[in-house]
VOPA-454398 format. One record per residue (C-alpha): residue in three letters; chain; x, y, z. Coordinates in nm, 3 decimals, padded with zeros to 5 digits. Each point is the difference from the previous one (the first is absolute). Layout:
BEGIN
ALA	A	X	Y	Z
...
//
This chain:
BEGIN
MET	A	-03.987	00.000	01.539
ILE	A	00.329	-00.191	00.012
ASN	A	00.301	00.160	00.161
VAL	A	00.332	-00.092	-00.164
SER	A	00.311	00.029	00.211
ILE	A	00.331	00.055	-00.180
PRO	A	00.309	-00.095	00.201
LYS	A	00.285	00.241	00.050
SER	A	00.272	-00.147	-00.217
PRO	A	00.295	00.139	-00.204
VAL	A	-00.179	-00.123	-00.311
PHE	A	-00.278	00.255	00.048
SER	A	00.229	00.284	00.107
PRO	A	00.084	00.261	-00.264
SER	A	00.333	00.054	00.171
SER	A	00.111	-00.356	-00.058
SER	A	00.293	-00.018	-00.243
PHE	A	00.047	-00.372	-00.020
SER	A	-00.060	-00.175	-00.332
CYS	A	-00.190	-00.328	-00.029
LYS	A	-00.024	-00.190	-00.327
SER	A	-00.352	-00.023	-00.124
SER	A	-00.161	-00.337	-00.048
SER	A	-00.284	-00.132	-00.206
GLU	A	-00.211	-00.022	00.311
SER	A	-00.099	00.336	00.145
LEU	A	-00.033	00.056	00.372
SER	A	-00.296	00.200	00.121
SER	A	-00.053	00.174	00.330
SER	A	-00.120	-00.203	00.299
PRO	A	-00.354	-00.138	-00.025
PRO	A	-00.270	00.125	00.238
THR	A	00.034	-00.092	00.365
PHE	A	-00.262	-00.238	00.130
THR	A	-00.167	-00.028	00.339
PHE	A	-00.068	-00.360	00.098
ARG	A	-00.326	-00.066	00.186
PRO	A	-00.085	-00.342	00.147
PHE	A	-00.295	-00.187	-00.144
MET	A	-00.289	00.001	00.255
PRO	A	-00.274	-00.254	-00.081
SER	A	-00.353	00.109	00.085
VAL	A	-00.194	-00.166	00.284
VAL	A	-00.360	-00.093	-00.071
GLY	A	-00.244	00.202	00.205
ALA	A	00.257	00.251	00.123
THR	A	00.083	00.356	-00.103
SER	A	00.339	00.166	00.003
CYS	A	-00.092	00.187	00.318
SER	A	-00.173	-00.292	00.167
SER	A	00.066	-00.047	00.367
SER	A	-00.186	-00.328	00.018
PRO	A	00.169	-00.235	00.247
SER	A	-00.069	-00.289	-00.236
VAL	A	00.260	00.131	-00.242
SER	A	00.358	-00.045	00.114
LYS	A	00.233	00.289	-00.074
ARG	A	00.264	-00.090	-00.259
LYS	A	00.362	00.058	00.089
ARG	A	00.176	00.259	-00.221
PRO	A	00.270	-00.167	-00.208
ALA	A	00.365	00.093	00.050
LYS	A	00.133	00.294	-00.200
LEU	A	00.151	-00.100	-00.331
ASN	A	00.370	00.079	-00.013
ILE	A	00.076	00.089	-00.362
PRO	A	00.366	00.094	-00.069
ALA	A	00.050	00.342	-00.153
GLY	A	00.056	-00.007	-00.374
THR	A	-00.180	-00.328	-00.056
PHE	A	-00.219	00.159	-00.267
GLY	A	00.248	00.261	-00.127
PHE	A	00.290	00.007	-00.243
SER	A	00.208	00.272	00.171
SER	A	00.227	-00.243	00.187
MET	A	00.055	-00.202	-00.320
VAL	A	00.092	00.311	-00.199
ALA	A	00.232	00.125	00.275
LYS	A	00.184	-00.333	00.000
GLU	A	00.035	00.007	-00.380
MET	A	00.139	00.353	00.020
GLU	A	00.252	-00.108	00.262
LYS	A	00.108	-00.292	-00.220
GLU	A	00.043	00.231	-00.299
GLU	A	00.200	00.249	00.205
ASP	A	00.222	-00.272	00.147
LYS	A	00.065	-00.138	-00.348
TRP	A	00.151	00.330	-00.115
LYS	A	00.213	00.078	00.305
GLU	A	00.287	-00.191	-00.159
VAL	A	-00.007	-00.163	-00.344
GLU	A	00.271	-00.213	-00.161
VAL	A	-00.044	-00.145	-00.351
ASP	A	00.245	-00.192	-00.216
GLY	A	-00.177	-00.014	-00.335
ASN	A	00.068	-00.092	-00.360
GLY	A	00.296	00.223	-00.081
TYR	A	-00.085	00.260	00.263
SER	A	00.018	00.039	00.378
VAL	A	-00.179	00.234	00.241
TYR	A	00.037	00.098	00.362
CYS	A	-00.239	00.243	00.171
LYS	A	00.001	00.120	00.361
LYS	A	-00.248	00.224	00.179
GLY	A	00.123	00.319	00.163
ILE	A	-00.151	00.185	00.296
ARG	A	-00.343	00.056	-00.156
ASP	A	-00.297	-00.196	00.128
VAL	A	-00.030	-00.195	-00.326
MET	A	00.232	-00.087	-00.287
GLU	A	-00.074	00.231	-00.294
ASP	A	00.235	-00.150	-00.264
ARG	A	-00.104	-00.259	-00.258
PHE	A	00.167	-00.170	-00.299
LYS	A	-00.087	-00.190	-00.318
ALA	A	00.189	-00.251	-00.215
VAL	A	-00.120	-00.176	-00.316
VAL	A	00.241	-00.217	-00.202
GLU	A	-00.110	-00.162	-00.326
PHE	A	00.191	-00.199	-00.256
ASN	A	-00.294	-00.098	-00.217
GLY	A	00.034	-00.028	-00.377
GLN	A	00.260	00.219	-00.169
HIS	A	-00.011	00.278	00.258
LYS	A	00.223	00.008	00.304
GLN	A	-00.170	00.257	00.216
ALA	A	-00.037	00.099	00.362
PHE	A	-00.137	00.275	00.220
PHE	A	00.133	00.109	00.337
GLY	A	-00.116	00.279	00.228
VAL	A	00.047	00.150	00.346
PHE	A	-00.271	00.224	00.143
ASP	A	00.050	00.229	00.300
GLY	A	-00.331	00.109	00.153
HIS	A	-00.068	00.297	00.224
GLY	A	-00.313	00.077	00.198
GLY	A	-00.067	-00.374	00.018
PRO	A	00.076	-00.299	-00.225
LYS	A	-00.310	00.012	-00.221
ALA	A	00.152	00.191	-00.292
ALA	A	00.313	-00.218	-00.004
ALA	A	-00.208	-00.317	00.016
PHE	A	-00.227	00.125	-00.279
ALA	A	00.295	00.090	-00.224
ALA	A	00.168	-00.336	00.064
GLU	A	-00.322	-00.175	-00.099
ASN	A	-00.097	00.206	-00.306
LEU	A	00.292	00.190	-00.156
TYR	A	00.154	-00.295	-00.185
ARG	A	-00.332	-00.097	-00.159
ASN	A	-00.068	00.360	-00.106
ILE	A	00.346	00.037	-00.154
VAL	A	-00.028	-00.326	-00.197
THR	A	-00.344	00.105	-00.125
GLU	A	00.142	00.327	-00.130
VAL	A	00.305	-00.167	-00.157
GLU	A	-00.231	-00.230	-00.193
LYS	A	-00.200	00.303	-00.120
THR	A	00.289	00.220	-00.108
GLY	A	00.255	-00.260	-00.105
GLU	A	00.365	-00.053	00.086
ASN	A	00.119	00.320	-00.169
ASN	A	-00.177	00.225	00.248
VAL	A	00.067	-00.177	00.329
THR	A	00.083	00.324	00.185
GLU	A	-00.343	00.145	-00.076
ALA	A	-00.165	-00.332	00.089
ILE	A	00.164	-00.004	00.342
LYS	A	-00.094	00.362	00.061
GLN	A	-00.364	-00.077	-00.079
GLY	A	00.015	-00.311	00.218
TYR	A	00.114	00.211	00.297
LEU	A	-00.267	00.267	-00.064
ASN	A	-00.276	-00.260	-00.036
THR	A	00.102	-00.165	00.326
ASP	A	-00.005	00.338	00.173
ALA	A	-00.348	00.079	-00.133
GLN	A	-00.131	-00.340	00.105
PHE	A	00.137	00.043	00.352
LEU	A	-00.149	00.348	00.039
VAL	A	-00.343	-00.139	-00.086
GLN	A	00.036	-00.231	00.302
ASP	A	-00.007	00.310	00.223
HIS	A	00.280	-00.130	00.222
ARG	A	00.247	00.222	00.177
GLY	A	00.377	00.002	-00.045
GLY	A	00.227	-00.053	-00.296
SER	A	00.298	-00.197	-00.124
CYS	A	00.335	00.052	-00.168
CYS	A	00.084	-00.257	-00.267
VAL	A	00.300	-00.140	-00.182
THR	A	-00.051	-00.266	-00.267
ALA	A	00.210	-00.195	-00.247
LEU	A	-00.149	-00.155	-00.311
ILE	A	00.234	-00.242	-00.178
ARG	A	-00.111	-00.080	-00.350
ASP	A	00.183	-00.093	-00.322
SER	A	00.347	00.057	00.153
ASN	A	-00.097	00.349	00.119
LEU	A	-00.002	00.118	00.361
VAL	A	-00.272	00.265	00.039
VAL	A	00.017	00.169	00.341
SER	A	-00.258	00.252	00.123
ASN	A	-00.060	00.186	00.324
ALA	A	-00.238	00.244	00.162
GLY	A	00.129	00.119	00.336
ASP	A	00.318	-00.084	00.189
CYS	A	00.026	-00.376	-00.047
ARG	A	00.315	-00.063	-00.204
ALA	A	00.149	-00.246	-00.249
VAL	A	00.376	-00.060	-00.025
VAL	A	00.168	-00.250	-00.233
SER	A	00.345	-00.148	00.051
ILE	A	00.198	00.011	-00.325
GLY	A	00.331	-00.174	00.054
GLY	A	-00.010	00.108	00.365
ILE	A	-00.079	00.365	-00.075
ALA	A	-00.324	00.133	00.151
THR	A	-00.209	00.165	-00.271
PRO	A	-00.324	00.168	00.113
LEU	A	-00.288	-00.042	-00.246
THR	A	-00.242	00.234	00.180
SER	A	00.003	00.345	00.155
ASP	A	-00.187	00.061	00.327
HIS	A	-00.308	00.222	-00.021
ARG	A	00.031	00.235	00.295
PRO	A	-00.139	00.354	00.034
SER	A	00.357	00.131	00.039
ARG	A	00.089	-00.108	-00.355
PRO	A	00.006	00.327	-00.200
ASP	A	-00.219	-00.122	-00.288
GLU	A	-00.250	-00.159	00.238
LYS	A	-00.016	00.318	00.212
LEU	A	-00.062	00.205	-00.314
ARG	A	-00.274	-00.236	-00.116
ILE	A	-00.178	00.020	00.336
GLU	A	00.021	00.380	00.011
SER	A	-00.125	00.030	-00.358
LEU	A	-00.315	-00.183	00.114
GLY	A	-00.061	00.249	00.279
GLY	A	00.160	-00.204	00.277
TYR	A	00.308	00.060	00.210
VAL	A	00.284	-00.187	00.167
ASP	A	00.062	00.066	00.367
CYS	A	00.232	-00.156	00.255
SER	A	-00.141	-00.192	00.294
HIS	A	00.244	-00.143	00.255
GLY	A	00.280	00.087	-00.240
VAL	A	-00.147	-00.199	-00.292
PRO	A	-00.140	00.168	-00.316
ARG	A	-00.364	-00.102	-00.043
VAL	A	-00.285	00.066	-00.243
LEU	A	-00.219	00.260	00.174
GLY	A	00.205	-00.075	00.312
SER	A	-00.155	-00.349	00.009
LEU	A	00.146	-00.272	-00.224
ALA	A	00.373	-00.062	-00.054
VAL	A	-00.044	-00.151	-00.351
SER	A	-00.133	00.172	-00.309
ARG	A	-00.130	-00.294	-00.205
GLY	A	-00.188	-00.317	00.078
ILE	A	-00.326	-00.189	-00.017
GLY	A	-00.285	00.123	00.218
ASP	A	00.017	00.301	00.238
ARG	A	-00.341	00.135	-00.095
SER	A	00.031	00.319	00.208
LEU	A	00.322	00.101	-00.180
LYS	A	-00.085	-00.136	-00.345
GLN	A	-00.008	00.350	-00.154
TRP	A	00.377	00.025	00.054
LEU	A	00.107	-00.364	00.007
THR	A	00.006	-00.212	-00.312
ALA	A	00.012	-00.375	-00.048
GLU	A	00.181	00.046	-00.333
PRO	A	00.327	-00.197	00.020
GLU	A	00.339	00.070	-00.151
THR	A	00.115	-00.293	-00.210
GLN	A	00.337	-00.114	-00.132
VAL	A	00.048	-00.278	-00.255
VAL	A	00.340	-00.173	-00.016
LYS	A	00.119	-00.300	-00.195
ILE	A	00.111	-00.285	00.227
LEU	A	00.370	-00.072	-00.053
PRO	A	00.204	-00.304	00.108
ASP	A	00.175	00.199	00.276
PHE	A	-00.332	00.093	00.168
GLU	A	00.035	-00.192	00.327
PHE	A	-00.309	00.074	00.209
LEU	A	-00.265	00.263	00.061
ILE	A	-00.093	00.145	00.340
LEU	A	-00.350	00.142	00.053
ALA	A	-00.058	00.150	00.344
SER	A	-00.207	00.243	00.203
ASP	A	00.154	00.314	00.148
GLY	A	00.042	-00.185	00.330
LEU	A	00.319	-00.132	-00.160
TRP	A	00.110	00.294	-00.214
ASP	A	-00.029	00.258	00.277
LYS	A	00.283	-00.177	00.184
VAL	A	00.195	-00.196	-00.264
SER	A	00.158	00.139	-00.316
ASN	A	-00.040	-00.161	-00.342
GLN	A	00.359	-00.127	-00.013
GLU	A	-00.007	-00.126	00.359
ALA	A	-00.311	-00.201	-00.083
VAL	A	00.160	-00.154	-00.309
ASP	A	00.328	-00.077	00.179
LEU	A	-00.178	-00.182	00.283
ALA	A	-00.238	-00.187	-00.233
ARG	A	00.282	-00.121	-00.228
THR	A	00.148	-00.191	00.294
PHE	A	-00.307	-00.226	-00.007
CYS	A	-00.113	00.029	-00.363
VAL	A	00.320	-00.019	-00.207
SER	A	00.314	-00.080	00.197
LYS	A	-00.102	-00.330	00.161
ASP	A	-00.030	-00.357	-00.123
LYS	A	-00.336	-00.026	00.172
LEU	A	-00.207	00.308	-00.078
GLU	A	-00.219	00.133	00.282
PRO	A	-00.194	00.300	-00.136
VAL	A	-00.268	-00.019	00.270
LEU	A	00.276	00.035	00.261
ALA	A	00.128	00.302	-00.193
CYS	A	-00.345	00.161	00.029
LYS	A	-00.005	-00.070	00.372
LYS	A	00.351	00.138	00.056
LEU	A	-00.093	00.322	-00.182
VAL	A	-00.304	00.050	00.225
GLU	A	00.212	-00.073	00.308
LEU	A	00.259	00.255	-00.114
SER	A	-00.269	00.266	-00.032
LEU	A	-00.135	-00.084	00.346
SER	A	00.348	00.014	00.151
ARG	A	00.030	00.356	-00.129
GLY	A	-00.318	00.111	00.174
SER	A	-00.280	-00.065	-00.248
VAL	A	-00.342	-00.035	00.163
ASP	A	-00.189	-00.016	-00.330
ASP	A	-00.161	-00.301	-00.164
THR	A	00.267	-00.145	-00.228
SER	A	-00.042	-00.230	-00.300
VAL	A	00.282	-00.125	-00.223
MET	A	-00.038	-00.212	-00.314
ILE	A	00.293	-00.137	-00.199
VAL	A	-00.050	-00.136	-00.353
GLN	A	00.305	-00.207	-00.090
SER	A	00.139	-00.152	-00.321
LEU	A	-00.143	00.264	-00.231
ASP	A	00.183	-00.157	-00.294
ARG	A	-00.244	-00.293	00.008
PHE	A	-00.252	00.234	-00.166
LEU	A	00.227	00.049	-00.303
//
């Protein structure tokens, strides 16, 4: 019988909330431990218990000093997890027509993620942007960032351009179903913007928010899904649930402070991943779009965010949208935010006309 020892590592702990990207090469648990025995050649005419003086007693070899973890993968996995965690503590991206700045709050790991896809192939000028605010770990946010865009595009191709709202709804629901099959804990709020054929299609599930600057005026394109919202409270109660306050915050069953999102298996009876979607035609005076997690919006108003961002995105010879994202996060922190905060700015919306 072979005894297999499995190291104590966060990877094998069900309480671990850190997300690692999967790879094509799977890691298994540590292989069996081995006991090394020295090779003892036999002596002709002697037995193992021989006390014959003609046979000299062999000296026992020195003990082999084998470093711990030589035959295991636990230390490798732990290092990869640390690298992944470090990568998300602070993220700054200056992309093709968009900029992002993310900063971890007081939680052990960063739970926010984002996605940006910009394409100018053929006749279509299209793009997809999203910010995902995880809770109970980063797995749901990471899954949504990886899969939601693909699921939405698949549905748009099925239903056609005339039913984009239904396609996005189905894309959200499919992503939710796929994540629940993974049997991971936690969930994620989402806000996404699909730009296609001069239309700006903004959707959200949860309290991530989208605000567009139209000639310097902050115009919200989403409405936060919180249990305190009258229609959301009524929906939850009609399904047999209730909204209760915990630490002064209305929560679904006294637990979760948002009423929609991807994941959250234990509350799925009352939470829905169905988004609310708004389609607007992009006009020449559309300056930029802000997508952000509630780490920003809990401390900074819509108009404050637009006013600060315009300083770097409109009113300067040299535009610095990534600095605008960073300044918005810093403003939230200066007002006492301890939450993970992610801000994305999509500038020059008129280029999609």
